[in-house]
N, C-alpha and C positions, 0 to 999 in steps of 0.2 A: 570780317573776311578776306586775306589777302590776296590782291591779284597785280602781279607781278610783270611790269614792262621791261624788259632788255634790251637799250638801243645800242643799235651796232652788232652786226652778227656776224663777225671775224673771228680768229682765233682762239679771242677770249670771248664774246658772246655769247657764240654758238653752244660751247661744250656748258659752260654754265647755266644758260638757259636749259640745257635739256636735262643739267642735274637739277633746278630746280623744278620744272615740268613733271617729274615724281611725285611730288608732295604738294604743289601748286595751279594754277592758275598761270597761267604764261603765254605772253605777247611778243611775239621777238620783231620789233622792230628795225630798220633799215632805207635809206637814200636808193639803195641800187636797185633798180627793178629786176635785173641777168641774176642778183642773188635772192632775190626772193623767190622768183620762180624757179631757180633751181633747188631750193629747199624743198618748195611744196612739192617739187618730183620727185624729192627726197633724195636729191644729190650734194653734195658738200665736196666744194674745190679744194677746202683746204686739211681736208682728209682727216682734220680731226676726230669727226663723226663719222662712223659708217653709213650704209642706207640703212640699216636694220636700227641703228640708233637714232635715225630724222623719221624716220618711218615709227618711233617708237615715241619719241616727244611727240608729233601727232597726232597717235593715238590716246598717248594720254590729255591732250585737247589743247597743245598749245598751237598757236595760228600765228604765221610769218606773212607779216604786210608792210605797206609804205606809205600808207594812210593812217594819218595821223588823228582822224577821227575814230577810226578801230581802236585808239588807247587809250579813249576819253576815262574809261570808267577804271582804268588802274588805280591803285594806292601809291605802290612800291615801284619808281623809276630807278632802275641800274645803267648807267651812262660807262659805257667800256669800245668808248672810239678813241681812234688813233691821237695820239698826240706825236708829231711828227716834227723835224727840223728844217728852218728854211735853207739857202743858198749862203748865208752867213751864219751856221750855227747857232742860230734863235731859237727858242721855243714859238712855233707855228700851233697857236689855241685857236685855227679857225674853226676847226671837225668839233671841238670842246663848246666850242661858245655857241657853231652852229645846231647841235645838240641840245642844250641847256636852253638856247631861243624855242625849239620845239618843244619841248617839256614844259616851258614855262606857261606856252600856252593853252596848254590842256591841264594844267596845275590845279586841285583844288583843295579847298580845307583838310589842314592833319595828314595831306601828304608826305611821303618822305622820299628826297632825291638822293640815291647811294652813288659816289662816282668810283670806278674800277681804275680811270686811266690815269698813268704815272705823269706828276705832274710836279713842280717845284711847292714849297711850303709856301700854303697860303692862299693858292689858287681856286680851289673848292669856296674859301669863305669873302674871298677879295675879289673874285674874277668874275665865279660863277653866280654868288647867293645875287649880287646887284643886279643880274642880267633874272634871273627867276623871280624876284620882285618887281622887275619893271613889267615883265611881260602877265603876271599872272594877277598883277595889283594885290598881293597877299602878305603878308609881313614875317619876316625871317627869326623864326624858334617862338611865335606867337602864331602862329594861322599852318606854318609850313616846317617840315626841316631837313634837315641833310646829313650825310653819312660818307666816311670815305672808309671801303675796302679793297685795296691794292690787288691788281690782278698778281698772280703767280705762274701765270699759264708758260708752261717750254713747252713750244712748236715741234709737233713731233717726235715726242717723248712719250707713250702707250702705260710708262708705269707711274708715273708722276702725274696722275691729271687732277683733274681741277678737286673732287673729292678728297685726294689723298696729300694735299699741300696744305698746310698749315694756313690757317688765312689769319692777317691783322684787318680790327676791325674798328670803327669809330662813331660818334654820331656828336652833333653839336650840342647838345645836352644829355645830361650824367641817363637819361629816361630813355632818349633819341639811343644812344651808344647802348644800352642794357636790349634794347628793341632789334636794332641793328646784328648783334653779339649773337642772340636769340636765332635771328633769321638763316646767318649763315653755317649757324653750329645744328642747325637739322638739316643740312646735307654734306658739310666737312667733316668727314668721319675722323680727318687729322687732327681736327681743333682749332680753335681760335685763340687769339691773343689779341682782349682789349685794350689796345691803346687810350691813353690818358686825356686828348685831343687829336681832331681833324689835322691839327700839322704834324703833332710828332706822327701820325698813322701814314702822311705825305714824304717827311722827310724821310722815315725808314726805309718805302721804296724804293726815294731815289738815291738811298745811297747803298743799297742793295749791287745796284748791276754796278754802279761807279769802283766800288771796292774791288768787282770781278775785273771792270778794265785795266785797274791800275798793277791790279795783280797780273794779267796777262799780258801788259804792256813791259814788265820787268822782265816775264821771260822771253819777250820779243828781244829786246833788248841784248838780253843773254844769249840771243841765239844769234845775233848781230858779231857780237863779240868773239862766241866760242868759233863764229864761220870763220873771222877774221886768221883763228889760233889755229884751225883746221880741227877742233876738238869736233864729236859728233853732241848735239846739243842735247838729244835724247837719251844717251848712253849717259850724260851727266845727271839729266835728271831722275833716273830709274837709279843712281847710286843715290841722290841726295834725300831721294826719296824713303830710305830707311829708316830715316829719323822719324821717331812718331809725329813731332808738330811742323814738317815741310809740307807745305801746302803745293799738290803733286797738279800742275797744270802743262799742256804744251803751247809751243810758241804757234803761231798761225794769224788769218784773217777777223778780223771784228768788226762783223756787221749784224747786219739784222735790226728791227726794230726798238730793240732793249737797251745792249748795251751797245752800242756805237751811237748813242742815240742821249739817252737819259742825266750822261754827265753832264750835258752841254745846258742841260736843265737848273742842275745846283751850280753849276760856272755862273749861267745868264743874273739867278738871282741872289748869287755872291757877290759879283760885279757891279750890281746895281746898290748894293750896299756899302761899295767901298773898298773891297777886299776883292785880289785879286790869286786866285787859286790855282797856284802855278804846277803842281804836285797834279792834280787832276785835269789841266788842260796841256801839259808835258805828255802826260800817259795816251791824252786821245793825237798831239800830233805825232806818237810813238807809234802807235797803232793802224793811223790813218795813213801812215807812210810803207807800210808792210808789201799793198799792192806793187807799189812802183821798187821796190827793193828787188821784187820777185819777176820782176821782169828784166829790170836792171841784171839780174844773175842769171834769166835765160839768154837775154841775147849776148853775155859775154862767152857764155858756152857757146853759142851759134858761132861770132867771132871766131874764136878759139880752131875751129874745126874748121874753117874754112868757109862756111855756108852763106849764103847771101842772105840779107835782111830782107828788101825789097822785093814783097811779091813771095817771100817763101810764106810756108804752109807751116801753121799752128793748131794743134789740137788741145782743147781746154775741156778737161774732164769735171764735169759739174759748175752750176752756175747758181746755186741755192745760196742763202748764205749761211747755211750749217747742213748740216747730213741728214738724210733720210725725212727729210720734209722738201714741200713742193712752195716756201716762201723765198723771193727772190728780194724781199723788199731790203735794200740799203746792203744787199750784196756785196762786197768788196771784188768780187771776182769780176765785177763788171766792168773795174777802175783797170783791173788786169787786161782788159781786152782794150779798151779805150790807148791805153797806154802801147799797147802792140801795135794796135791802128797806125799810130803817131810814127810809126816807122816801116808804115804800108806791107806790113805783114798781112796774108790772108787769115782770117780767122775762126776758126771754126768748134761749133761748142757741143759736148753730147753731155746730155744731163735726161735720166727716164723718171725722172721724178715732175718732171713739168710737162702739164699737159698739151694738146694739140691750138688749145684756146689762148695757152696763155707764150707758147711758142712764137705763135702766128702775130701775135701784137708786139713784138718785141724787135724790135735792130737790129737783131743777133741770127747770125746763119748758124740755128740750130740743125742738127741732125735727126733723122730718127730711130737711127740705129748705130752701134759701134761700126767704123770700118775697118774691122779684121781685114791683113791680108791685102791691106791697099797701099801699104808701100809710099806714103805721099809727103809725110809729114817729116820738117824739117824739125820742130820738138812738140813734146805732149807735155803738158802744165798738170798735172792732179789735184787741182785746187779746194775739191771738197770730199770729203770721208764718207762716201755713201755706201753701206755693206757690198751692193755687187762689185765696186770697184777694187776691194780687197779681194775677191776672186780672180781676178785678172793679172796672167803669167807675163813674167818677162818675157818670154817665148812671143807674144802676145801684141805685148809691147813695140817690140819687134817687127814683126807683120804690120805692125800699122808705121813705120821710123824709113826714112829716105837715109841711105847710108848709115852711117855710124850714129844709132839709137839715142838721143838725148832726152831723156826721161825725170820731170821738174816734181820733184813731191813736199807736194807743201802739208799731208794731213797725216800721214807715217805707216801710206798705207801701201806704199811699195816696195816690192822683197829687194831689189837691188837699182833705186836710183842713181838719175847720174849727180844728180843731188839736192838734197833733204834740209828742209828750214828746220 
């Protein structure tokens, strides 16, 4: 009988556990007590699941726990913890190592450990397997087995949910690969792709976001060039996209836990092998520089209109890393705030997607509501394309602006901006 334990109940793990709970006995494990308590009460702060969906999982028999004694009877362990980078832009494998140590202490004969976290090729077999062997006393591919099936969750996307996204699967032996594929095939309606090895599956995942990062960097660089030419980048993109094979992307900030992070896993591995991945690192440099570019443009607009910089009031619309989700991880909006504060500007932020507890936990001056008719802001930066921001009129922006309005549009959602990326 299949008993699944999902390790890590964030944006990836919780929706996956919910999907599996419809067919299997599932236990969700996380080290965050607040997270476990909230889920047991039916609340998902990531908003990936509704209260009814959390209740559905509980009614199906799913349990949420932070006690590893409660997962000892599971025979399939799926690790969905974050894989961040450190200050040097190198992989920080601490979460996956700690999770692997936990799994190793409860691992039994014939158990399968499946990793979903994004890693560079080789992490599963070269980093995680030795830990599992050490902690369990078992032998890889003799008394326990591994698989890798990379996550493809898109936070805030209610259309491309976990079961509707094709899933890559793999296993440490041919037999285990088939078992892993059968397991995911039982819930993934979009189908699966069985990769020939774990390393192929790891590599496939890490290049998905690397490719996207490089493509966005090209558009961002084009936007910089066209801005110097006084040409509207979005108009150029609309014209170019009439060709069938043009990849239509828009310039903007690249943050979050995937696109802005995953390429560093691949470049790290490449450099350890003696290869310098200049294109990928160059793309990262361009995308990381966009926050400073936006601040520079804002400051220049203010100076041109004789607006003071020190103690000026600036409103930033949106703080999450992408539209219509509450996720602030690696948000490049935070870099904009830091850059403005170096000019001694007073920065206020409005984002209706962020709940009270998150607002209170950040050293950011969050507003609880949009300050219409305040006439106080020297500049407004629309940094995230939340749906409600698209409804704000020119008159409303003017009502919040002191003297001549300055409205900087990063996401193409303002009708008549002062400047648009």
